[in-house]
N, C-alpha and C positions, 0 to 999 in steps of 0.2 A: 867282155872286153878285158876284164881284170886279169885274165890269164894269158893274154896275148901281148907280144912286144911290138912296139912301134918301129917300123923300118924307115919311114920317111914322113915328114910333117910339113905342111904348107899352111901358113897363117896370113890372112889379110886382116884389115881393121875390123871387119864385121862377120867373117866366117872363116872356118878352117876345115882342112881335110887331112886325113892321115891314112897311110897304108900300113897294115900289120905284116909281120913276118910270114903269116899264112895266106898272104895275097888277098886280103879283104880291104875294101875302101870304106872309111867312115867319114862322115861330114857333120858339122854342127854350126849353128850361128844363124845369122840373118838370111832369109830366103825370099825377100821381096821380089826378086827377079828370077827365081827358079835356080839360083846358083848352087843350091845343094844337090840338084840332080835327082831328086826323089819324085819328080812328077807333080809337085805341089808348089805353092808359094807360102807355105806355113813354116815359120822359123822354128828352130829346135835348139834348146839349151843343152840337150844331151846328145852324144854321138849317135848318129843313125847309120846303119849299114846300107850301102848302096849296092844293088845287085847289077853286076856288069856281065857282058858276054864272057864265056869261058876262055880266058886268056891270061897271060901274066901281066900284071900291072907294073910298068916300067917307071912311071913318074906321075906326079900330080902337082898342079900349080893352081893357086887361087889368086884372083884379081878382085877389083872393087865390086863387080857385079857378075862374075863368072867363075867357073871352075873348068880346068882342062885336064884330061886324063890321057896319058899315053899308054897304049897297050902294045904288047910285043909284036903280034902279027896283024891285028886289026887296024892299028894306027891310032889317030887322035879322036877323042870324043870330047865335046864341049857342051856346057850347059849354062844357062843364065842369059843375061841381056846381050843383045847384039846391035847396040845403037852407036857404037863408036868404031 
């Protein structure tokens, strides 16, 4: 990560996500509801790379219990809690 530049950053109170200039999504923080999108509910204090379908990442947004990623051709991917 240290050699990559951050293109976009989204931070909520308990987790964050960022896109690098080489089109990689990283997440860190609380993962009680699966909001990091790594297939677990294990929190991470260090950025974790999230493997997405082969597409250009357009945008990322974090909310209280979820993360939403917009991909260029595939569309929207969401992870986390869906109770509201």
